[in-house]
C-alpha positions as CSV (number, residue, x, y, z in Angstrom):
1,M,-0.1,-0.1,-0.1
2,S,1.2,3.6,-0.9
3,A,2.0,5.7,2.3
4,S,-1.1,7.9,1.3
5,V,-3.5,4.7,1.1
6,E,-2.0,3.4,4.4
7,A,-3.0,7.2,6.0
8,L,-6.1,7.3,4.4
9,A,-6.9,3.6,6.1
10,Q,-5.6,4.9,9.5
11,Q,-8.1,7.5,9.4
12,V,-11.1,5.6,8.1
13,L,-10.2,2.8,10.8
14,Q,-10.9,5.7,13.2
15,L,-14.5,6.0,12.3
16,S,-17.4,4.3,13.9
17,S,-18.7,1.2,12.5
18,A,-21.6,3.1,11.2
19,E,-19.7,5.4,9.4
20,R,-17.5,2.8,8.0
21,A,-20.1,1.0,6.9
22,R,-21.7,4.0,5.1
23,L,-18.3,4.8,3.6
24,L,-17.7,0.9,2.5
25,D,-21.5,1.5,0.6
26,R,-20.1,4.4,-0.9
27,V,-17.0,2.9,-2.2
28,I,-18.5,-0.1,-3.4
29,D,-21.2,1.8,-5.2
30,S,-18.3,3.6,-6.9
31,L,-17.1,0.3,-8.2
32,D,-20.2,-0.7,-9.8
33,A,-19.5,-0.5,-13.4
34,D,-22.6,-1.8,-14.9
35,R,-26.0,-0.9,-13.0
36,D,-28.3,-1.9,-15.6
37,R,-26.3,-5.5,-15.8
38,D,-26.8,-5.7,-12.1
39,E,-30.6,-5.1,-12.0
40,R,-31.2,-7.5,-15.1
41,W,-29.3,-9.9,-12.8
42,N,-31.2,-9.1,-9.6
43,A,-34.6,-9.1,-11.6
44,L,-33.4,-12.6,-13.2
45,A,-32.2,-14.1,-9.9
46,A,-35.9,-12.8,-8.2
47,K,-37.9,-14.7,-11.2
48,R,-36.3,-17.9,-10.4
49,D,-36.7,-17.9,-6.8
50,A,-40.5,-17.0,-7.3
51,E,-40.2,-20.2,-10.0
52,A,-38.9,-22.3,-7.2
53,D,-41.1,-21.2,-4.5
54,A,-44.1,-22.0,-6.9
55,D,-42.9,-25.3,-7.6
56,P,-40.4,-26.5,-5.1
57,A,-40.5,-30.3,-6.8
58,S,-38.9,-28.7,-9.9
59,L,-35.7,-28.1,-7.8
60,V,-32.7,-30.0,-8.2
61,P,-30.4,-30.8,-5.4
62,G,-26.5,-29.1,-5.7
63,P,-25.0,-32.5,-6.0
64,E,-27.4,-33.9,-8.1
65,A,-27.0,-30.6,-10.2
66,L,-23.3,-30.8,-10.5
67,A,-23.5,-34.5,-11.5
68,R,-25.7,-33.4,-14.6
69,I,-23.2,-31.1,-15.4
70,R,-20.3,-33.0,-15.0
71,A,-22.0,-35.9,-17.5
72,S,-23.0,-33.5,-19.9
73,L,-19.4,-32.0,-20.5
74,G,-18.6,-35.8,-21.0
């Protein structure tokens, strides 16, 4: 780490945990390069979650799903 980053880290660590959490949220938001992609992903995840809730019998246990994938790859 550069000296300026180290100094900043020391300042950040002096903040309260609530202030650090707010700062972390802002930093993460600044790194989010593709909000549209994330919104589409969240929508797809919500749709699949709703489908799973509507028909739990359609769910495949993780180990079985992995076995199917491995079998399909040969």
